[in-house]
VOGU-3710 file (C-alpha; in Angstrom, 3 decimals, decimal comma):
1> mvllrhipfl> -25,722/6,364/-11,825  -25,126/5,208/-8,263  -22,131/7,458/-7,840  -23,586/10,319/-9,388  -25,723/10,946/-6,542  -22,809/11,007/-4,307  -20,897/13,855/-6,341  -22,075/16,438/-3,931  -20,754/14,451/-1,017  -17,194/13,731/-3,033
11> ravffhsisa> -17,230/17,431/-3,597  -17,522/18,170/0,351  -14,634/15,611/0,701  -12,397/17,192/-1,892  -12,735/20,291/-0,319  -12,119/19,376/3,319  -8,921/17,555/1,838  -7,340/20,975/0,562  -8,498/22,804/3,522  -8,110/20,750/6,810
21> fggpqghlgm> -5,215/21,948/8,906  -4,013/21,177/12,212  -3,851/17,467/12,411  -6,681/14,853/13,661  -7,947/17,117/16,483  -8,244/20,475/13,997  -9,895/17,628/11,493  -12,647/16,748/13,623  -13,876/20,204/14,343  -13,881/20,670/10,587
31> miktfvhqtp> -15,637/17,634/10,091  -18,210/18,947/12,425  -18,669/22,102/10,353  -18,616/20,476/7,013  -20,722/16,981/7,389  -22,855/17,877/10,462  -23,646/21,612/10,310  -23,428/22,633/6,523  -24,818/19,407/5,277  -26,281/16,820/7,481
41> yvseeelmdy> -24,420/13,639/5,804  -23,842/12,075/9,605  -25,453/13,387/12,566  -23,154/14,768/15,441  -23,419/11,543/17,627  -22,636/9,373/14,972  -19,455/11,401/14,382  -18,405/11,401/17,836  -19,457/7,329/17,921  -17,173/6,834/14,763
51> nafcqmlpga> -14,288/8,970/16,460  -14,754/7,155/19,554  -14,465/3,873/17,874  -11,511/4,922/15,902  -9,499/6,129/18,679  -9,588/2,499/19,730  -7,681/1,086/16,312  -4,142/1,955/15,118  -3,740/3,620/11,959  -5,105/7,237/11,158
61> sstqvltlig> -7,892/8,490/13,109  -9,227/11,518/11,651  -8,371/9,140/7,986  -10,587/6,435/9,699  -13,475/8,709/10,686  -13,929/10,210/7,113  -13,936/6,679/5,246  -16,405/5,469/7,915  -18,777/8,749/6,696  -18,363/7,279/3,156
71> ykrggiplai> -19,163/3,976/4,066  -22,449/4,926/6,027  -23,653/6,767/2,802  -22,413/4,314/0,019  -21,007/1,287/1,729  -17,228/0,017/0,930  -16,924/1,394/-2,444  -18,015/5,140/-1,663  -15,469/4,455/1,617  -12,830/3,766/-1,019
81> ltliiwilpa> -13,449/6,370/-2,877  -13,488/8,948/-0,025  -10,309/7,731/1,350  -8,850/8,316/-2,154  -9,976/11,688/-2,342  -9,327/12,566/1,144  -5,351/11,438/0,954  -4,349/12,250/-2,744  -3,601/16,160/-2,110  -1,516/15,644/0,717
91> cilmgglsff> 0,364/13,011/-0,555  1,130/14,546/-3,742  2,234/17,030/-1,927  4,381/15,315/0,149  5,496/13,100/-2,627  6,453/16,064/-4,512  8,729/17,440/-1,775  10,691/14,121/-1,956  11,772/15,486/-5,767  12,814/18,656/-5,101
101> ldyinhensk> 14,990/18,095/-2,015  18,308/18,300/-4,074  17,244/21,247/-5,568  16,439/22,893/-2,472  19,381/21,594/-0,688  21,399/22,922/-3,354  19,909/26,444/-3,828  20,093/26,974/0,146  23,451/25,601/0,387  24,507/29,337/1,878
111> anifkfmgpm> 21,425/29,879/3,897  19,665/26,770/5,252  16,109/27,729/5,648  15,529/24,424/6,594  17,654/24,158/9,671  15,238/24,838/12,366  13,186/22,450/11,130  14,359/19,857/13,605  13,872/22,069/16,697  10,289/22,916/15,400
121> tvgflfyaat> 9,307/19,436/14,938  10,353/18,609/18,469  8,515/21,375/19,765  5,427/19,894/17,863  5,864/16,771/19,264  6,228/17,932/22,773  3,048/19,803/22,431  1,475/16,752/21,668  2,668/14,890/24,125  1,232/17,496/26,709
131> kafnisinnp> -1,888/17,501/25,594  -1,983/13,566/25,421  -0,952/13,841/29,012  -3,681/16,136/30,188  -5,921/13,830/28,380  -4,873/10,413/29,359  -2,975/10,817/32,246  -5,183/10,675/35,358  -4,386/8,170/38,144  -1,478/5,937/39,680
141> itriimivga> -1,365/3,196/37,361  -1,302/5,497/33,886  1,257/7,632/35,503  3,363/4,560/36,115  2,390/3,220/32,646  3,781/6,386/31,146  7,091/6,838/32,997  8,374/3,090/32,469  7,226/3,502/28,494  9,078/6,484/28,164
151> iatyalfkmp> 12,112/5,193/29,665  11,731/1,644/27,756  11,316/3,837/24,941  14,497/6,006/25,576  16,419/3,093/26,201  15,589/1,086/23,356  14,641/3,446/20,671  16,557/1,701/17,967  14,915/-1,546/18,905  11,927/-2,019/16,402
161> wvfpllivlg> 9,935/-4,493/18,798  9,869/-1,895/21,640  6,802/0,064/20,541  4,298/-3,122/19,971  5,822/-4,644/23,058  4,936/-1,640/25,248  1,564/-1,340/23,885  0,604/-4,785/24,579  1,980/-4,594/27,913  0,004/-1,358/28,482
171> gfvtnlsskr> -3,285/-2,751/27,862  -2,534/-5,755/29,843  -1,362/-4,048/32,848  -4,596/-1,619/32,759  -6,752/-5,040/32,489  -5,324/-6,195/35,466  -8,158/-4,451/37,805  -11,462/-4,234/37,207  -12,566/-1,579/39,363  -11,620/1,644/37,504
181> ipqkeeapyk> -13,740/0,403/34,776  -16,293/-2,334/35,394  -18,205/-4,496/32,825  -21,397/-2,770/33,147  -23,336/-4,747/30,407  -23,429/-8,420/29,898  -21,114/-9,057/27,150  -21,976/-10,842/23,741  -21,340/-14,453/23,666  -19,063/-14,775/20,723
191> ikwaniwlfa> -17,762/-12,154/18,132  -16,332/-13,149/14,772  -13,359/-12,277/14,352  -12,562/-13,964/10,918  -12,871/-10,259/9,061  -9,683/-9,403/10,004  -7,870/-12,140/8,176  -7,019/-9,669/4,922  -4,824/-7,358/7,309  -3,313/-10,278/9,092
201> ivfitagvls> -2,706/-12,011/5,717  -0,883/-8,742/4,430  0,662/-7,978/7,442  2,391/-11,445/7,874  3,304/-11,970/3,937  5,418/-8,592/3,917  7,088/-9,458/6,797  7,949/-13,087/5,530  8,708/-11,837/2,345  10,922/-8,623/3,562
211> etarkdnwqn> 12,860/-10,962/5,766  13,063/-13,697/2,690  14,512/-11,098/0,381  16,856/-9,655/3,357  18,404/-13,024/4,142  18,670/-13,939/0,037  20,069/-10,775/-0,548  17,140/-10,132/-3,698  18,716/-7,664/-6,219  15,833/-5,339/-6,374
221> rrpinlfeni> 14,573/-6,123/-2,969  14,292/-2,710/-1,248  10,602/-1,798/-2,114  9,506/-4,922/-0,392  11,598/-3,892/2,358  9,993/-0,394/2,423  6,450/-1,439/1,821  6,876/-3,593/5,218  8,541/-1,050/6,931  5,784/1,244/6,321
231> yrsgslvfgg> 2,910/-0,934/6,817  3,821/-2,302/9,881  4,140/1,117/11,070  0,941/1,797/10,224  -0,539/-1,177/11,941  1,032/-0,653/15,050  0,621/3,323/15,999  -1,677/4,281/18,494  -1,897/8,132/18,722  -1,760/9,401/15,078
241> gqvlipmmye> 1,211/11,163/13,168  2,075/12,463/16,473  3,195/8,962/16,909  3,910/7,947/13,239  6,835/10,343/13,036  8,900/9,355/15,725  8,172/5,505/15,121  9,337/6,051/11,198  12,302/8,198/12,606  13,460/4,854/14,698
251> qfvarpesqk> 13,158/2,863/11,407  14,610/5,104/8,821  17,001/7,262/10,924  17,750/5,772/14,065  18,483/1,983/13,433  20,568/2,438/10,318  23,189/3,923/12,708  23,644/0,842/14,639  26,865/-0,916/13,444  25,296/-4,185/14,972
261> llqrnpniik> 22,638/-3,996/12,645  24,546/-2,470/9,742  26,626/-5,688/9,894  23,728/-7,864/9,509  21,842/-5,827/7,182  24,340/-3,925/5,341  21,559/-2,589/3,042  19,241/-1,388/5,127  16,691/1,439/4,215  18,035/4,826/5,413
271> inkedfytga> 16,775/8,473/5,334  19,375/11,628/5,821  18,721/13,079/9,269  17,885/16,718/7,216  15,719/15,012/5,015  13,810/13,046/7,353  13,282/16,682/9,355  11,944/18,554/6,459  9,428/16,247/5,528  8,116/15,921/9,152
281> amvraipgpv> 7,923/20,084/9,429  6,570/20,325/5,934  3,773/17,731/6,229  2,560/20,403/9,002  1,970/23,051/6,255  0,013/21,321/4,213  -3,892/20,337/4,872  -4,881/16,599/4,774  -3,515/13,762/6,987  0,040/13,985/8,911
291> fsvatfmggv> 0,376/10,188/7,720  0,795/11,534/4,142  4,405/12,249/5,475  4,880/8,342/4,590  4,686/9,488/0,675  7,506/11,962/1,259  9,606/9,079/3,329  8,963/6,402/0,713  10,013/8,624/-1,932  13,515/9,854/-0,405
301> amkdkgsslq> 14,221/5,858/0,612  14,186/5,688/-3,343  15,393/8,795/-4,739  19,053/7,356/-5,472  17,335/4,513/-7,520  16,314/7,339/-10,003  12,806/8,938/-10,625  10,788/6,053/-11,787  11,676/3,814/-8,620  11,561/6,922/-6,291
311> ligciigaia> 7,452/7,582/-7,916  7,052/4,250/-7,156  8,332/4,627/-3,458  6,271/7,355/-2,901  3,497/5,056/-3,916  4,410/2,540/-2,043  4,514/4,864/0,978  1,102/6,033/0,536  -0,494/2,592/0,094  1,398/0,828/2,706
321> iflpsallvl> 0,567/3,662/5,280  -3,239/4,241/4,860  -3,535/0,421/3,868  -3,910/-1,458/7,319  -6,227/1,930/8,674  -8,695/1,410/5,783  -8,786/-2,374/6,514  -8,730/-2,227/10,046  -11,856/0,381/10,238  -13,822/-1,299/7,593
331> fffpiwhnik> -13,406/-4,687/8,649  -13,930/-3,751/12,788  -17,091/-1,333/12,208  -19,595/-3,722/11,561  -18,841/-5,628/14,871  -18,451/-2,181/16,822  -21,514/-2,370/18,751  -20,514/-5,687/20,095  -17,179/-4,544/20,769  -18,409/-1,405/22,930
341> kyavvyrale> -20,100/-4,054/25,489  -16,633/-5,237/26,652  -15,306/-3,084/29,576  -11,734/-4,854/28,823  -11,281/-2,825/25,511  -11,850/-0,021/27,360  -9,212/-0,904/30,128  -6,530/-2,058/27,663  -7,141/1,731/25,764  -6,407/3,024/29,000
351> ginavvvgim> -2,876/1,533/29,142  -2,018/2,066/25,361  -2,834/5,640/25,630  -0,527/5,796/28,662  2,180/3,970/26,643  1,543/6,546/23,701  2,105/9,534/25,884  5,650/7,885/27,390  6,655/6,990/24,013  6,286/10,708/22,551
361> maaafymmkd> 7,853/12,229/25,526  10,811/9,461/25,145  10,857/10,217/21,355  10,949/13,893/21,581  13,681/13,985/24,133  15,385/11,246/21,654  15,576/13,342/18,809  16,234/16,453/20,633  19,491/14,967/21,431  19,953/14,154/17,699
371> iavtglkdff> 19,344/17,489/16,616  22,381/18,858/14,477  23,998/22,245/15,865  27,210/23,845/15,113  28,289/26,010/17,912  26,571/27,757/21,068  24,806/30,340/18,944  23,015/27,414/16,691  22,440/25,324/19,947  21,014/28,519/21,657
381> lamivliatw> 18,734/29,177/18,808  17,364/25,736/18,157  16,301/25,704/21,775  14,580/29,324/21,147  12,955/27,656/18,031  11,632/24,678/19,973  10,320/26,273/23,029  8,421/28,730/21,150  6,972/26,472/18,946  5,347/24,817/21,908
391> lllnfsrlps> 4,663/28,093/23,663  2,872/29,472/19,812  0,657/26,075/19,875  -0,201/25,942/23,585  -0,801/29,688/24,000  -1,947/31,173/20,559  -4,161/30,641/17,634  -1,482/30,901/14,894  -2,185/28,250/12,797  0,368/25,219/11,948
401> pvivliclll> 1,216/26,282/8,581  2,412/29,598/9,896  4,581/28,400/12,253  6,339/26,508/9,727  6,748/29,799/7,766  8,249/31,325/10,242  10,514/29,024/11,085  11,785/28,943/7,478  12,185/32,522/7,392  14,205/32,227/10,593
411> gwif> 16,538/29,653/8,723  16,539/32,093/5,867  17,855/34,946/8,256  20,513/33,192/10,447
//
């Protein structure tokens, strides 16, 4: 009976999930329209407060904001149900795409309609980087952090520790001075951090099990390794899907090309570069969270094990990528009003955002050099697609799905 009174809200969440295009920024605008103006489930002030809070956490920010709306209306049970309804359509679509890759590749062996998905994806990444630059890079220290972060990321792209290390260092550096963001209020004496234990236990347990499975060469270890790889990405990514995609590229495409790493771990999970670009591009053409791309990656990573395990890979991808976001937002939100009083948090966020811009720029250049082209004509066309994508996103109101369809059409023509 309690759930019945929330059916209109859950219906609104479902329609939002099948109509919300444009990534976190577009999602926020649609949330204001759906959950504030059409039906006042939250006030505009509350929604913006939720959004500010979620920007300070790693994970899928638009997913976290929507989860908090459900939490406000019905506690943790409704928050979980809201999360499931929001992510399910996108995850089903992206997981289903992983099953059709072989068919698509076979049918389009002569006219590869996905040939420009790589340049288009890099164009999206450059667009996100320039937008983030305008927002986050506004003083000398953030410019320095961005440049150092970009150089370090490009030079050490195949090293999985470079992303979390740069994020920590960025937050540390901007806390060396208190002049830009002083402590205005008296901070509370103590915050109870014990609520984060479940997130930490899952993170550590997944890491230990994954490494043990690798060292002892467990026969069926790939699902364990896959969960750890994706859960780690979901736990450490600041900046949303625009940063998640290059992190996954590093994990599943760039790292497995290292001969030194292959000698140490010959069974490392590897995703074909063309398949990766197809998934990274197609997630722009569907509604819902960009993080649903992990469902596709999980399926592709397991597709050589048969359809049953491929389906399990899709499920692992969906759970592993969204679980950290849910745990962090639901456990930290009850102490949000205390956290807001710490200037150190806002100073850290300033440095973290600068690092994120550097990571996006470096990843865009790294992925650009990795775009497979054959001959001068293909290279010329790839650069045109990349630049045109950036220009259309910046200077037109053309929706992302339309840009994806145009690039598919170009691949079919050329």
